[in-house]
mmCIF file of the N, C-alpha and C atoms, coordinates in Angstrom:
data_MODEL
# 
_entry.id   MODEL 
# 
loop_
_atom_site.group_PDB 
_atom_site.id 
_atom_site.type_symbol 
_atom_site.label_atom_id 
_atom_site.label_alt_id 
_atom_site.label_comp_id 
_atom_site.label_asym_id 
_atom_site.label_entity_id 
_atom_site.label_seq_id 
_atom_site.pdbx_PDB_ins_code 
_atom_site.Cartn_x 
_atom_site.Cartn_y 
_atom_site.Cartn_z 
_atom_site.occupancy 
_atom_site.B_iso_or_equiv 
_atom_site.pdbx_formal_charge 
_atom_site.auth_seq_id 
_atom_site.auth_comp_id 
_atom_site.auth_asym_id 
_atom_site.auth_atom_id 
_atom_site.pdbx_PDB_model_num 
ATOM 1   N N  . MET A 1 1  ? -5.113  -13.762 5.487   1.00 0.00 ? 1  MET A N  1 
ATOM 2   C CA . MET A 1 1  ? -4.497  -13.188 6.223   1.00 0.00 ? 1  MET A CA 1 
ATOM 3   C C  . MET A 1 1  ? -4.542  -11.245 6.422   1.00 0.00 ? 1  MET A C  1 
ATOM 4   N N  . GLY A 1 2  ? -5.518  -11.177 7.335   1.00 0.00 ? 2  GLY A N  1 
ATOM 5   C CA . GLY A 1 2  ? -5.183  -9.393  7.516   1.00 0.00 ? 2  GLY A CA 1 
ATOM 6   C C  . GLY A 1 2  ? -4.939  -8.591  8.081   1.00 0.00 ? 2  GLY A C  1 
ATOM 7   N N  . ALA A 1 3  ? -4.826  -6.978  7.897   1.00 0.00 ? 3  ALA A N  1 
ATOM 8   C CA . ALA A 1 3  ? -4.125  -6.362  7.798   1.00 0.00 ? 3  ALA A CA 1 
ATOM 9   C C  . ALA A 1 3  ? -4.582  -6.848  9.476   1.00 0.00 ? 3  ALA A C  1 
ATOM 10  N N  . GLY A 1 4  ? -2.870  -5.907  9.310   1.00 0.00 ? 4  GLY A N  1 
ATOM 11  C CA . GLY A 1 4  ? -1.904  -5.523  10.847  1.00 0.00 ? 4  GLY A CA 1 
ATOM 12  C C  . GLY A 1 4  ? -1.780  -7.270  11.069  1.00 0.00 ? 4  GLY A C  1 
ATOM 13  N N  . GLU A 1 5  ? -1.129  -7.942  10.773  1.00 0.00 ? 5  GLU A N  1 
ATOM 14  C CA . GLU A 1 5  ? -0.522  -9.440  10.868  1.00 0.00 ? 5  GLU A CA 1 
ATOM 15  C C  . GLU A 1 5  ? -0.030  -9.081  9.645   1.00 0.00 ? 5  GLU A C  1 
ATOM 16  N N  . GLU A 1 6  ? 1.969   -10.077 9.054   1.00 0.00 ? 6  GLU A N  1 
ATOM 17  C CA . GLU A 1 6  ? 2.540   -10.202 9.141   1.00 0.00 ? 6  GLU A CA 1 
ATOM 18  C C  . GLU A 1 6  ? 2.506   -11.522 8.079   1.00 0.00 ? 6  GLU A C  1 
ATOM 19  N N  . PRO A 1 7  ? 2.723   -11.391 6.674   1.00 0.00 ? 7  PRO A N  1 
ATOM 20  C CA . PRO A 1 7  ? 3.030   -10.440 6.054   1.00 0.00 ? 7  PRO A CA 1 
ATOM 21  C C  . PRO A 1 7  ? 1.584   -9.519  5.825   1.00 0.00 ? 7  PRO A C  1 
ATOM 22  N N  . CYS A 1 8  ? 1.025   -7.917  5.594   1.00 0.00 ? 8  CYS A N  1 
ATOM 23  C CA . CYS A 1 8  ? -0.038  -7.470  5.431   1.00 0.00 ? 8  CYS A CA 1 
ATOM 24  C C  . CYS A 1 8  ? -0.973  -7.880  3.728   1.00 0.00 ? 8  CYS A C  1 
ATOM 25  N N  . ALA A 1 9  ? -1.656  -7.981  4.707   1.00 0.00 ? 9  ALA A N  1 
ATOM 26  C CA . ALA A 1 9  ? -2.642  -8.357  3.354   1.00 0.00 ? 9  ALA A CA 1 
ATOM 27  C C  . ALA A 1 9  ? -3.510  -6.867  2.927   1.00 0.00 ? 9  ALA A C  1 
ATOM 28  N N  . ASN A 1 10 ? -4.639  -7.378  1.932   1.00 0.00 ? 10 ASN A N  1 
ATOM 29  C CA . ASN A 1 10 ? -5.426  -6.083  1.143   1.00 0.00 ? 10 ASN A CA 1 
ATOM 30  C C  . ASN A 1 10 ? -6.905  -6.049  2.070   1.00 0.00 ? 10 ASN A C  1 
ATOM 31  N N  . PHE A 1 11 ? -6.454  -6.551  2.737   1.00 0.00 ? 11 PHE A N  1 
ATOM 32  C CA . PHE A 1 11 ? -8.326  -6.304  3.740   1.00 0.00 ? 11 PHE A CA 1 
ATOM 33  C C  . PHE A 1 11 ? -8.568  -6.118  4.709   1.00 0.00 ? 11 PHE A C  1 
ATOM 34  N N  . ASP A 1 12 ? -8.950  -5.592  5.481   1.00 0.00 ? 12 ASP A N  1 
ATOM 35  C CA . ASP A 1 12 ? -9.169  -5.449  6.879   1.00 0.00 ? 12 ASP A CA 1 
ATOM 36  C C  . ASP A 1 12 ? -9.644  -6.745  8.109   1.00 0.00 ? 12 ASP A C  1 
ATOM 37  N N  . LYS A 1 13 ? -8.566  -6.370  8.855   1.00 0.00 ? 13 LYS A N  1 
ATOM 38  C CA . LYS A 1 13 ? -8.987  -8.154  9.551   1.00 0.00 ? 13 LYS A CA 1 
ATOM 39  C C  . LYS A 1 13 ? -10.450 -7.677  10.085  1.00 0.00 ? 13 LYS A C  1 
ATOM 40  N N  . GLU A 1 14 ? -10.228 -6.772  10.294  1.00 0.00 ? 14 GLU A N  1 
ATOM 41  C CA . GLU A 1 14 ? -12.272 -6.105  11.095  1.00 0.00 ? 14 GLU A CA 1 
ATOM 42  C C  . GLU A 1 14 ? -13.390 -6.509  10.634  1.00 0.00 ? 14 GLU A C  1 
ATOM 43  N N  . THR A 1 15 ? -12.954 -5.631  9.285   1.00 0.00 ? 15 THR A N  1 
ATOM 44  C CA . THR A 1 15 ? -14.318 -5.308  8.041   1.00 0.00 ? 15 THR A CA 1 
ATOM 45  C C  . THR A 1 15 ? -14.451 -7.244  6.510   1.00 0.00 ? 15 THR A C  1 
ATOM 46  N N  . LEU A 1 16 ? -12.877 -7.108  7.285   1.00 0.00 ? 16 LEU A N  1 
ATOM 47  C CA . LEU A 1 16 ? -12.984 -8.127  5.639   1.00 0.00 ? 16 LEU A CA 1 
ATOM 48  C C  . LEU A 1 16 ? -13.609 -6.668  4.047   1.00 0.00 ? 16 LEU A C  1 
ATOM 49  N N  . GLU A 1 17 ? -13.515 -5.587  4.835   1.00 0.00 ? 17 GLU A N  1 
ATOM 50  C CA . GLU A 1 17 ? -13.368 -4.467  3.492   1.00 0.00 ? 17 GLU A CA 1 
ATOM 51  C C  . GLU A 1 17 ? -11.861 -4.511  2.444   1.00 0.00 ? 17 GLU A C  1 
ATOM 52  N N  . SER A 1 18 ? -12.349 -4.096  1.481   1.00 0.00 ? 18 SER A N  1 
ATOM 53  C CA . SER A 1 18 ? -10.830 -4.372  0.371   1.00 0.00 ? 18 SER A CA 1 
ATOM 54  C C  . SER A 1 18 ? -9.808  -3.188  1.097   1.00 0.00 ? 18 SER A C  1 
ATOM 55  N N  . ILE A 1 19 ? -8.614  -2.954  1.062   1.00 0.00 ? 19 ILE A N  1 
ATOM 56  C CA . ILE A 1 19 ? -8.302  -1.210  1.681   1.00 0.00 ? 19 ILE A CA 1 
ATOM 57  C C  . ILE A 1 19 ? -7.466  -1.354  0.220   1.00 0.00 ? 19 ILE A C  1 
ATOM 58  N N  . THR A 1 20 ? -8.122  -0.025  0.159   1.00 0.00 ? 20 THR A N  1 
ATOM 59  C CA . THR A 1 20 ? -7.735  1.682   -1.335  1.00 0.00 ? 20 THR A CA 1 
ATOM 60  C C  . THR A 1 20 ? -5.892  1.951   -0.885  1.00 0.00 ? 20 THR A C  1 
ATOM 61  N N  . MET A 1 21 ? -5.804  2.490   -1.739  1.00 0.00 ? 21 MET A N  1 
ATOM 62  C CA . MET A 1 21 ? -4.695  3.102   -1.491  1.00 0.00 ? 21 MET A CA 1 
ATOM 63  C C  . MET A 1 21 ? -4.663  4.667   -0.366  1.00 0.00 ? 21 MET A C  1 
ATOM 64  N N  . ASP A 1 22 ? -5.459  5.229   -0.502  1.00 0.00 ? 22 ASP A N  1 
ATOM 65  C CA . ASP A 1 22 ? -6.474  5.710   0.186   1.00 0.00 ? 22 ASP A CA 1 
ATOM 66  C C  . ASP A 1 22 ? -6.193  5.391   1.806   1.00 0.00 ? 22 ASP A C  1 
ATOM 67  N N  . MET A 1 23 ? -7.243  4.622   2.210   1.00 0.00 ? 23 MET A N  1 
ATOM 68  C CA . MET A 1 23 ? -7.316  3.949   2.954   1.00 0.00 ? 23 MET A CA 1 
ATOM 69  C C  . MET A 1 23 ? -5.859  4.045   3.326   1.00 0.00 ? 23 MET A C  1 
ATOM 70  N N  . LEU A 1 24 ? -5.074  3.478   3.000   1.00 0.00 ? 24 LEU A N  1 
ATOM 71  C CA . LEU A 1 24 ? -4.226  3.067   3.433   1.00 0.00 ? 24 LEU A CA 1 
ATOM 72  C C  . LEU A 1 24 ? -2.516  4.606   3.700   1.00 0.00 ? 24 LEU A C  1 
ATOM 73  N N  . LEU A 1 25 ? -2.585  5.603   2.719   1.00 0.00 ? 25 LEU A N  1 
ATOM 74  C CA . LEU A 1 25 ? -2.224  6.406   2.500   1.00 0.00 ? 25 LEU A CA 1 
ATOM 75  C C  . LEU A 1 25 ? -2.157  7.736   2.342   1.00 0.00 ? 25 LEU A C  1 
ATOM 76  N N  . GLY A 1 26 ? -3.523  7.883   2.642   1.00 0.00 ? 26 GLY A N  1 
ATOM 77  C CA . GLY A 1 26 ? -4.258  9.295   2.258   1.00 0.00 ? 26 GLY A CA 1 
ATOM 78  C C  . GLY A 1 26 ? -4.651  9.146   1.495   1.00 0.00 ? 26 GLY A C  1 
ATOM 79  N N  . GLU A 1 27 ? -5.689  10.806  1.249   1.00 0.00 ? 27 GLU A N  1 
ATOM 80  C CA . GLU A 1 27 ? -5.545  11.322  -0.686  1.00 0.00 ? 27 GLU A CA 1 
ATOM 81  C C  . GLU A 1 27 ? -4.285  11.223  -1.187  1.00 0.00 ? 27 GLU A C  1 
ATOM 82  N N  . ASN A 1 28 ? -4.003  11.920  -0.797  1.00 0.00 ? 28 ASN A N  1 
ATOM 83  C CA . ASN A 1 28 ? -2.218  11.890  -2.024  1.00 0.00 ? 28 ASN A CA 1 
ATOM 84  C C  . ASN A 1 28 ? -1.768  11.375  -1.599  1.00 0.00 ? 28 ASN A C  1 
ATOM 85  N N  . TRP A 1 29 ? -1.574  9.862   -1.863  1.00 0.00 ? 29 TRP A N  1 
ATOM 86  C CA . TRP A 1 29 ? -0.873  8.995   -1.734  1.00 0.00 ? 29 TRP A CA 1 
ATOM 87  C C  . TRP A 1 29 ? -0.098  8.642   -3.695  1.00 0.00 ? 29 TRP A C  1 
ATOM 88  N N  . ARG A 1 30 ? -0.283  9.558   -4.259  1.00 0.00 ? 30 ARG A N  1 
ATOM 89  C CA . ARG A 1 30 ? 0.192   9.508   -5.964  1.00 0.00 ? 30 ARG A CA 1 
ATOM 90  C C  . ARG A 1 30 ? 1.431   9.917   -5.841  1.00 0.00 ? 30 ARG A C  1 
ATOM 91  N N  . GLU A 1 31 ? 1.909   10.632  -4.564  1.00 0.00 ? 31 GLU A N  1 
ATOM 92  C CA . GLU A 1 31 ? 2.469   11.665  -3.809  1.00 0.00 ? 31 GLU A CA 1 
ATOM 93  C C  . GLU A 1 31 ? 3.834   10.261  -3.917  1.00 0.00 ? 31 GLU A C  1 
ATOM 94  N N  . TYR A 1 32 ? 3.869   9.653   -3.467  1.00 0.00 ? 32 TYR A N  1 
ATOM 95  C CA . TYR A 1 32 ? 5.313   8.591   -3.354  1.00 0.00 ? 32 TYR A CA 1 
ATOM 96  C C  . TYR A 1 32 ? 5.243   7.104   -4.149  1.00 0.00 ? 32 TYR A C  1 
ATOM 97  N N  . LEU A 1 33 ? 4.661   7.414   -5.302  1.00 0.00 ? 33 LEU A N  1 
ATOM 98  C CA . LEU A 1 33 ? 4.894   6.977   -6.484  1.00 0.00 ? 33 LEU A CA 1 
ATOM 99  C C  . LEU A 1 33 ? 6.417   8.159   -7.287  1.00 0.00 ? 33 LEU A C  1 
ATOM 100 N N  . ASP A 1 34 ? 7.084   6.509   -7.305  1.00 0.00 ? 34 ASP A N  1 
ATOM 101 C CA . ASP A 1 34 ? 8.209   6.839   -8.735  1.00 0.00 ? 34 ASP A CA 1 
ATOM 102 C C  . ASP A 1 34 ? 8.111   7.161   -9.653  1.00 0.00 ? 34 ASP A C  1 
ATOM 103 N N  . GLY A 1 35 ? 8.813   7.258   -10.692 1.00 0.00 ? 35 GLY A N  1 
ATOM 104 C CA . GLY A 1 35 ? 9.101   7.121   -11.705 1.00 0.00 ? 35 GLY A CA 1 
ATOM 105 C C  . GLY A 1 35 ? 9.338   6.358   -12.678 1.00 0.00 ? 35 GLY A C  1 
ATOM 106 N N  . ARG A 1 36 ? 9.260   4.974   -11.619 1.00 0.00 ? 36 ARG A N  1 
ATOM 107 C CA . ARG A 1 36 ? 8.737   3.396   -13.008 1.00 0.00 ? 36 ARG A CA 1 
ATOM 108 C C  . ARG A 1 36 ? 7.144   2.848   -12.568 1.00 0.00 ? 36 ARG A C  1 
ATOM 109 N N  . CYS A 1 37 ? 6.699   3.887   -11.259 1.00 0.00 ? 37 CYS A N  1 
ATOM 110 C CA . CYS A 1 37 ? 4.636   3.888   -12.249 1.00 0.00 ? 37 CYS A CA 1 
ATOM 111 C C  . CYS A 1 37 ? 3.979   4.359   -12.573 1.00 0.00 ? 37 CYS A C  1 
ATOM 112 N N  . ASP A 1 38 ? 2.873   4.065   -12.750 1.00 0.00 ? 38 ASP A N  1 
ATOM 113 C CA . ASP A 1 38 ? 2.358   5.776   -14.742 1.00 0.00 ? 38 ASP A CA 1 
ATOM 114 C C  . ASP A 1 38 ? 1.293   6.048   -12.981 1.00 0.00 ? 38 ASP A C  1 
ATOM 115 N N  . SER A 1 39 ? 1.390   6.945   -12.835 1.00 0.00 ? 39 SER A N  1 
ATOM 116 C CA . SER A 1 39 ? 0.207   7.765   -11.962 1.00 0.00 ? 39 SER A CA 1 
ATOM 117 C C  . SER A 1 39 ? -0.555  8.513   -12.126 1.00 0.00 ? 39 SER A C  1 
ATOM 118 N N  . LYS A 1 40 ? -0.757  7.831   -13.472 1.00 0.00 ? 40 LYS A N  1 
ATOM 119 C CA . LYS A 1 40 ? -2.572  7.871   -14.006 1.00 0.00 ? 40 LYS A CA 1 
ATOM 120 C C  . LYS A 1 40 ? -3.369  6.945   -13.877 1.00 0.00 ? 40 LYS A C  1 
ATOM 121 N N  . LEU A 1 41 ? -2.825  5.029   -12.933 1.00 0.00 ? 41 LEU A N  1 
ATOM 122 C CA . LEU A 1 41 ? -3.757  4.363   -12.144 1.00 0.00 ? 41 LEU A CA 1 
ATOM 123 C C  . LEU A 1 41 ? -3.752  4.806   -11.683 1.00 0.00 ? 41 LEU A C  1 
ATOM 124 N N  . ASN A 1 42 ? -5.786  3.488   -11.376 1.00 0.00 ? 42 ASN A N  1 
ATOM 125 C CA . ASN A 1 42 ? -5.278  3.502   -10.372 1.00 0.00 ? 42 ASN A CA 1 
ATOM 126 C C  . ASN A 1 42 ? -4.363  1.849   -8.992  1.00 0.00 ? 42 ASN A C  1 
ATOM 127 N N  . TYR A 1 43 ? -4.217  2.374   -7.925  1.00 0.00 ? 43 TYR A N  1 
ATOM 128 C CA . TYR A 1 43 ? -3.251  1.161   -8.201  1.00 0.00 ? 43 TYR A CA 1 
ATOM 129 C C  . TYR A 1 43 ? -3.725  1.050   -6.243  1.00 0.00 ? 43 TYR A C  1 
ATOM 130 N N  . ILE A 1 44 ? -3.939  -0.602  -6.818  1.00 0.00 ? 44 ILE A N  1 
ATOM 131 C CA . ILE A 1 44 ? -4.495  -1.544  -5.229  1.00 0.00 ? 44 ILE A CA 1 
ATOM 132 C C  . ILE A 1 44 ? -3.454  -2.201  -4.695  1.00 0.00 ? 44 ILE A C  1 
ATOM 133 N N  . PRO A 1 45 ? -3.445  -1.714  -3.005  1.00 0.00 ? 45 PRO A N  1 
ATOM 134 C CA . PRO A 1 45 ? -2.154  -2.291  -2.264  1.00 0.00 ? 45 PRO A CA 1 
ATOM 135 C C  . PRO A 1 45 ? -2.411  -3.827  -2.579  1.00 0.00 ? 45 PRO A C  1 
ATOM 136 N N  . SER A 1 46 ? -1.607  -4.729  -2.289  1.00 0.00 ? 46 SER A N  1 
ATOM 137 C CA . SER A 1 46 ? -0.900  -6.302  -2.130  1.00 0.00 ? 46 SER A CA 1 
ATOM 138 C C  . SER A 1 46 ? -0.332  -6.384  -0.434  1.00 0.00 ? 46 SER A C  1 
ATOM 139 N N  . GLU A 1 47 ? -0.117  -5.572  -0.625  1.00 0.00 ? 47 GLU A N  1 
ATOM 140 C CA . GLU A 1 47 ? 1.103   -5.958  1.216   1.00 0.00 ? 47 GLU A CA 1 
ATOM 141 C C  . GLU A 1 47 ? 1.812   -5.086  1.400   1.00 0.00 ? 47 GLU A C  1 
ATOM 142 N N  . TRP A 1 48 ? 2.294   -4.959  2.518   1.00 0.00 ? 48 TRP A N  1 
ATOM 143 C CA . TRP A 1 48 ? 3.408   -4.121  2.224   1.00 0.00 ? 48 TRP A CA 1 
ATOM 144 C C  . TRP A 1 48 ? 3.860   -4.204  4.641   1.00 0.00 ? 48 TRP A C  1 
ATOM 145 N N  . TYR A 1 49 ? 5.321   -3.996  3.746   1.00 0.00 ? 49 TYR A N  1 
ATOM 146 C CA . TYR A 1 49 ? 6.207   -4.319  5.564   1.00 0.00 ? 49 TYR A CA 1 
ATOM 147 C C  . TYR A 1 49 ? 7.108   -2.781  5.176   1.00 0.00 ? 49 TYR A C  1 
ATOM 148 N N  . GLU A 1 50 ? 7.539   -2.673  7.422   1.00 0.00 ? 50 GLU A N  1 
ATOM 149 C CA . GLU A 1 50 ? 8.293   -2.107  7.048   1.00 0.00 ? 50 GLU A CA 1 
ATOM 150 C C  . GLU A 1 50 ? 10.272  -2.660  7.556   1.00 0.00 ? 50 GLU A C  1 
ATOM 151 N N  . SER A 1 51 ? 10.899  -1.342  6.450   1.00 0.00 ? 51 SER A N  1 
ATOM 152 C CA . SER A 1 51 ? 11.943  -2.239  6.248   1.00 0.00 ? 51 SER A CA 1 
ATOM 153 C C  . SER A 1 51 ? 12.855  -2.257  7.794   1.00 0.00 ? 51 SER A C  1 
ATOM 154 N N  . SER A 1 52 ? 13.967  -2.943  6.947   1.00 0.00 ? 52 SER A N  1 
ATOM 155 C CA . SER A 1 52 ? 15.469  -1.965  8.346   1.00 0.00 ? 52 SER A CA 1 
ATOM 156 C C  . SER A 1 52 ? 15.386  -0.994  7.999   1.00 0.00 ? 52 SER A C  1 
ATOM 157 N N  . MET A 1 53 ? 14.850  -0.386  6.739   1.00 0.00 ? 53 MET A N  1 
ATOM 158 C CA . MET A 1 53 ? 16.049  1.126   7.071   1.00 0.00 ? 53 MET A CA 1 
ATOM 159 C C  . MET A 1 53 ? 14.507  2.421   7.426   1.00 0.00 ? 53 MET A C  1 
ATOM 160 N N  . GLY A 1 54 ? 14.024  1.970   8.304   1.00 0.00 ? 54 GLY A N  1 
ATOM 161 C CA . GLY A 1 54 ? 12.598  2.915   9.137   1.00 0.00 ? 54 GLY A CA 1 
ATOM 162 C C  . GLY A 1 54 ? 11.818  3.193   7.680   1.00 0.00 ? 54 GLY A C  1 
ATOM 163 N N  . GLU A 1 55 ? 11.714  2.516   6.582   1.00 0.00 ? 55 GLU A N  1 
ATOM 164 C CA . GLU A 1 55 ? 10.396  3.214   5.724   1.00 0.00 ? 55 GLU A CA 1 
ATOM 165 C C  . GLU A 1 55 ? 9.491   1.725   5.662   1.00 0.00 ? 55 GLU A C  1 
ATOM 166 N N  . THR A 1 56 ? 8.493   2.066   4.930   1.00 0.00 ? 56 THR A N  1 
ATOM 167 C CA . THR A 1 56 ? 7.509   1.020   4.555   1.00 0.00 ? 56 THR A CA 1 
ATOM 168 C C  . THR A 1 56 ? 7.547   0.786   3.446   1.00 0.00 ? 56 THR A C  1 
ATOM 169 N N  . VAL A 1 57 ? 7.423   -0.850  3.015   1.00 0.00 ? 57 VAL A N  1 
ATOM 170 C CA . VAL A 1 57 ? 7.748   -0.688  1.255   1.00 0.00 ? 57 VAL A CA 1 
ATOM 171 C C  . VAL A 1 57 ? 6.707   -1.620  1.335   1.00 0.00 ? 57 VAL A C  1 
ATOM 172 N N  . VAL A 1 58 ? 5.836   -0.651  0.198   1.00 0.00 ? 58 VAL A N  1 
ATOM 173 C CA . VAL A 1 58 ? 4.419   -0.601  -0.180  1.00 0.00 ? 58 VAL A CA 1 
ATOM 174 C C  . VAL A 1 58 ? 4.028   -1.819  -1.969  1.00 0.00 ? 58 VAL A C  1 
ATOM 175 N N  . PHE A 1 59 ? 3.813   -2.785  -1.530  1.00 0.00 ? 59 PHE A N  1 
ATOM 176 C CA . PHE A 1 59 ? 3.705   -3.757  -2.803  1.00 0.00 ? 59 PHE A CA 1 
ATOM 177 C C  . PHE A 1 59 ? 2.319   -3.423  -3.245  1.00 0.00 ? 59 PHE A C  1 
ATOM 178 N N  . ALA A 1 60 ? 2.006   -3.245  -4.908  1.00 0.00 ? 60 ALA A N  1 
ATOM 179 C CA . ALA A 1 60 ? 0.973   -2.647  -5.210  1.00 0.00 ? 60 ALA A CA 1 
ATOM 180 C C  . ALA A 1 60 ? 0.644   -3.112  -6.244  1.00 0.00 ? 60 ALA A C  1 
ATOM 181 N N  . TYR A 1 61 ? -0.487  -3.716  -7.117  1.00 0.00 ? 61 TYR A N  1 
ATOM 182 C CA . TYR A 1 61 ? -1.067  -3.190  -8.919  1.00 0.00 ? 61 TYR A CA 1 
ATOM 183 C C  . TYR A 1 61 ? -2.010  -2.569  -9.183  1.00 0.00 ? 61 TYR A C  1 
ATOM 184 N N  . PRO A 1 62 ? -1.918  -2.420  -10.708 1.00 0.00 ? 62 PRO A N  1 
ATOM 185 C CA . PRO A 1 62 ? -2.582  -1.240  -11.055 1.00 0.00 ? 62 PRO A CA 1 
ATOM 186 C C  . PRO A 1 62 ? -4.331  -2.233  -11.663 1.00 0.00 ? 62 PRO A C  1 
ATOM 187 N N  . ASP A 1 63 ? -5.241  -1.757  -10.842 1.00 0.00 ? 63 ASP A N  1 
ATOM 188 C CA . ASP A 1 63 ? -6.482  -1.318  -11.113 1.00 0.00 ? 63 ASP A CA 1 
ATOM 189 C C  . ASP A 1 63 ? -6.760  -2.272  -12.931 1.00 0.00 ? 63 ASP A C  1 
ATOM 190 N N  . THR A 1 64 ? -5.677  -2.488  -13.514 1.00 0.00 ? 64 THR A N  1 
ATOM 191 C CA . THR A 1 64 ? -5.890  -2.838  -14.962 1.00 0.00 ? 64 THR A CA 1 
ATOM 192 C C  . THR A 1 64 ? -4.692  -3.876  -15.451 1.00 0.00 ? 64 THR A C  1 
ATOM 193 N N  . VAL A 1 65 ? -4.899  -4.134  -16.186 1.00 0.00 ? 65 VAL A N  1 
ATOM 194 C CA . VAL A 1 65 ? -4.189  -5.834  -16.389 1.00 0.00 ? 65 VAL A CA 1 
ATOM 195 C C  . VAL A 1 65 ? -2.148  -4.930  -16.351 1.00 0.00 ? 65 VAL A C  1 
ATOM 196 N N  . GLY A 1 66 ? -1.450  -5.586  -15.458 1.00 0.00 ? 66 GLY A N  1 
ATOM 197 C CA . GLY A 1 66 ? -0.386  -4.967  -15.400 1.00 0.00 ? 66 GLY A CA 1 
ATOM 198 C C  . GLY A 1 66 ? 0.720   -5.658  -14.239 1.00 0.00 ? 66 GLY A C  1 
ATOM 199 N N  . GLU A 1 67 ? 2.023   -4.824  -14.334 1.00 0.00 ? 67 GLU A N  1 
ATOM 200 C CA . GLU A 1 67 ? 3.241   -6.073  -13.257 1.00 0.00 ? 67 GLU A CA 1 
ATOM 201 C C  . GLU A 1 67 ? 2.513   -4.298  -11.839 1.00 0.00 ? 67 GLU A C  1 
ATOM 202 N N  . ARG A 1 68 ? 3.144   -5.866  -11.251 1.00 0.00 ? 68 ARG A N  1 
ATOM 203 C CA . ARG A 1 68 ? 3.035   -5.252  -9.888  1.00 0.00 ? 68 ARG A CA 1 
ATOM 204 C C  . ARG A 1 68 ? 4.652   -4.640  -9.575  1.00 0.00 ? 68 ARG A C  1 
ATOM 205 N N  . ILE A 1 69 ? 4.274   -2.818  -8.795  1.00 0.00 ? 69 ILE A N  1 
ATOM 206 C CA . ILE A 1 69 ? 4.911   -2.197  -8.306  1.00 0.00 ? 69 ILE A CA 1 
ATOM 207 C C  . ILE A 1 69 ? 5.637   -2.509  -6.842  1.00 0.00 ? 69 ILE A C  1 
ATOM 208 N N  . SER A 1 70 ? 6.797   -1.430  -6.481  1.00 0.00 ? 70 SER A N  1 
ATOM 209 C CA . SER A 1 70 ? 6.850   -1.414  -5.511  1.00 0.00 ? 70 SER A CA 1 
ATOM 210 C C  . SER A 1 70 ? 7.591   -0.237  -4.878  1.00 0.00 ? 70 SER A C  1 
ATOM 211 N N  . PHE A 1 71 ? 7.290   0.291   -3.657  1.00 0.00 ? 71 PHE A N  1 
ATOM 212 C CA . PHE A 1 71 ? 7.719   1.778   -3.169  1.00 0.00 ? 71 PHE A CA 1 
ATOM 213 C C  . PHE A 1 71 ? 7.409   2.159   -2.674  1.00 0.00 ? 71 PHE A C  1 
ATOM 214 N N  . THR A 1 72 ? 8.435   2.986   -1.996  1.00 0.00 ? 72 THR A N  1 
ATOM 215 C CA . THR A 1 72 ? 8.628   3.128   -0.090  1.00 0.00 ? 72 THR A CA 1 
ATOM 216 C C  . THR A 1 72 ? 8.106   4.606   0.066   1.00 0.00 ? 72 THR A C  1 
ATOM 217 N N  . VAL A 1 73 ? 7.214   4.328   1.555   1.00 0.00 ? 73 VAL A N  1 
ATOM 218 C CA . VAL A 1 73 ? 6.734   5.880   2.316   1.00 0.00 ? 73 VAL A CA 1 
ATOM 219 C C  . VAL A 1 73 ? 7.232   5.732   3.515   1.00 0.00 ? 73 VAL A C  1 
ATOM 220 N N  . PRO A 1 74 ? 7.192   6.712   4.254   1.00 0.00 ? 74 PRO A N  1 
ATOM 221 C CA . PRO A 1 74 ? 7.805   7.133   5.732   1.00 0.00 ? 74 PRO A CA 1 
ATOM 222 C C  . PRO A 1 74 ? 6.796   6.122   6.868   1.00 0.00 ? 74 PRO A C  1 
ATOM 223 N N  . VAL A 1 75 ? 6.891   5.342   8.247   1.00 0.00 ? 75 VAL A N  1 
ATOM 224 C CA . VAL A 1 75 ? 6.911   4.828   8.776   1.00 0.00 ? 75 VAL A CA 1 
ATOM 225 C C  . VAL A 1 75 ? 5.360   5.310   9.275   1.00 0.00 ? 75 VAL A C  1 
ATOM 226 N N  . GLU A 1 76 ? 5.837   6.799   9.251   1.00 0.00 ? 76 GLU A N  1 
ATOM 227 C CA . GLU A 1 76 ? 4.665   7.455   9.709   1.00 0.00 ? 76 GLU A CA 1 
ATOM 228 C C  . GLU A 1 76 ? 3.452   7.781   9.466   1.00 0.00 ? 76 GLU A C  1 
ATOM 229 N N  . LYS A 1 77 ? 3.237   7.461   7.578   1.00 0.00 ? 77 LYS A N  1 
ATOM 230 C CA . LYS A 1 77 ? 2.394   8.036   6.401   1.00 0.00 ? 77 LYS A CA 1 
ATOM 231 C C  . LYS A 1 77 ? 0.980   7.310   6.526   1.00 0.00 ? 77 LYS A C  1 
ATOM 232 N N  . ILE A 1 78 ? 1.507   5.552   6.903   1.00 0.00 ? 78 ILE A N  1 
ATOM 233 C CA . ILE A 1 78 ? 0.482   4.926   6.769   1.00 0.00 ? 78 ILE A CA 1 
ATOM 234 C C  . ILE A 1 78 ? 0.074   4.397   7.879   1.00 0.00 ? 78 ILE A C  1 
ATOM 235 N N  . ASN A 1 79 ? -1.218  4.171   7.700   1.00 0.00 ? 79 ASN A N  1 
ATOM 236 C CA . ASN A 1 79 ? -2.985  4.900   8.324   1.00 0.00 ? 79 ASN A CA 1 
ATOM 237 C C  . ASN A 1 79 ? -2.428  3.136   9.275   1.00 0.00 ? 79 ASN A C  1 
ATOM 238 N N  . LYS A 1 80 ? -2.103  3.855   10.781  1.00 0.00 ? 80 LYS A N  1 
ATOM 239 C CA . LYS A 1 80 ? -2.089  2.592   11.923  1.00 0.00 ? 80 LYS A CA 1 
ATOM 240 C C  . LYS A 1 80 ? -2.971  1.682   11.986  1.00 0.00 ? 80 LYS A C  1 
ATOM 241 N N  . HIS A 1 81 ? -3.698  1.738   11.601  1.00 0.00 ? 81 HIS A N  1 
ATOM 242 C CA . HIS A 1 81 ? -5.025  0.366   11.650  1.00 0.00 ? 81 HIS A CA 1 
ATOM 243 C C  . HIS A 1 81 ? -4.255  -0.486  10.832  1.00 0.00 ? 81 HIS A C  1 
ATOM 244 N N  . TYR A 1 82 ? -3.307  -0.357  9.512   1.00 0.00 ? 82 TYR A N  1 
ATOM 245 C CA . TYR A 1 82 ? -3.138  -1.846  9.222   1.00 0.00 ? 82 TYR A CA 1 
ATOM 246 C C  . TYR A 1 82 ? -2.362  -1.937  9.416   1.00 0.00 ? 82 TYR A C  1 
ATOM 247 N N  . PHE A 1 83 ? -1.561  -1.532  10.052  1.00 0.00 ? 83 PHE A N  1 
ATOM 248 C CA . PHE A 1 83 ? -0.181  -2.478  10.472  1.00 0.00 ? 83 PHE A CA 1 
ATOM 249 C C  . PHE A 1 83 ? -0.537  -3.583  12.028  1.00 0.00 ? 83 PHE A C  1 
# 
């Protein structure tokens, strides 16, 4: 399932390119990570959805071994191409 469908996946449905945090949230994506996340790691988004609270919940994995994290982002900060 590609991005733009529910639930969103981590590849572009048109190009099949892997979606990065930069593509999804822009260069400053680390500002959305909370204290549970190691801001030194590079995370790869795995899925995201709009919550009933008007925010986007993003699930991501570090590109090294580690647990999946989740964090919220204002809906307007997500690249609309991937919804």
